N, C-alpha and C positions, 0 to 999 in steps of 0.2 A: 572488555567488549563495550562498544558504544554504537548506538544506532540513533541518528538524529533525523527526524522527519521535518520537512518544510514544504511550503507551497499551499497550505490551506488558506481559507478565507471565506468571505461572503461572496456568493455568486447567485445570479438570477436563474430561475428555472430555464432549462435549455442551454445554459452556458457550459463552459469548460474550465477545467483546472488541471494542472500537472503537479503531482506530488513527487517529491524526491526524498530519498532516504540515504544518507551518507553513513557508511559503515567503517568501523575501525576496530582494531584489537583482536582480529581473527582473520583467518584466510578466507576472505569473502568469496573468492572464485570457487571454493570447494563446496559451497552450501546452496541448497535450494532456499530461496527467499520468498516471503509471503507478505501480502498486505491483508490486514484485517481491519474491521471497523466496529465501533461500539456506539450505538445510539443511546440517548438517555433512558435509563431504566431497562435496558436490554442487554443481552449477552454479547460478547465479542464474537463476531462471525467472520469467516473467511471471505475475502473479496477475490483474491487472485494469488496464484503461485507460479513461480518460474524456476526451472531447474538451474543447476550451477553453471552450465554452459549457455544457458538461455535458449536451448533448442526445443524446449517444450513448456507450454503454459496451460493452466486451467483456470477457470473462472466459476464463480457462483452464477447460478442461472440468471439471476436478475441483473447481472452486470454484463453478460455476454452481448457483444456487439456495441457496447457503449464504453467499456473500460479496456485499456490495454496496458499490460505490465511489460516492462522491459528492464534491461540491466546493462551496465557498462562495467565490466570487470576491471578495466584499466583505471577507472575512477572510483571503484568500490562503491558504486551507487546503484540503487534500484529505483525505478520510476513507476508511477501510475498515472497514465493519461486518462482523464475522465471527461467524457463528452455527454451531451444530452442529459445534463444533470437534472434530477427531480428532487422535490422537497424531501422525499423519503430517503435520499442519500445523505441527509444531514447526520453527521456523526463525527466522532474522533477517529481518525485513521492512523493505524499503527503498522510499522513494518516489523518483521520478526523472522527468526529462524530457530531451528532446533539443533542443539549439539549435545550428544551424549544423554539424550532424553530430557534435556533442560530447555525450556522455552525462553528465548531472549527477546525483549521488546524495547522499542524506543518509548519516548514519553508521549508520542502522538502529535498529530496536527488536526486542528478543528476545521471541518468543512461545514459551512452553513449554506443551504440552498433555499433562498427565500426572495420573494419580490418586495 
């Protein structure tokens, strides 16, 4: 199993970023995929989740209306479009999924929101 996140970087408050997570080594289209984030000194928290077919999504309350999760099962990739970014969105963002009770994560991509 391999999950590789990309697209992070430095962005000004109010700006946008699109994160990608390329998956391999498992049947991507069979699994619900999630984005999590972890700010310095804090726990890893759920950002958004999308079902295997992409027909249902859910978001943490603070991301609703600003973030959009999507997936392309033909490309084995899950995305996170982040708009209206705030300094408190600064964190390492991880994609992940659960198989047989085991959590799989990528190495993450750092998003820094600062002027």
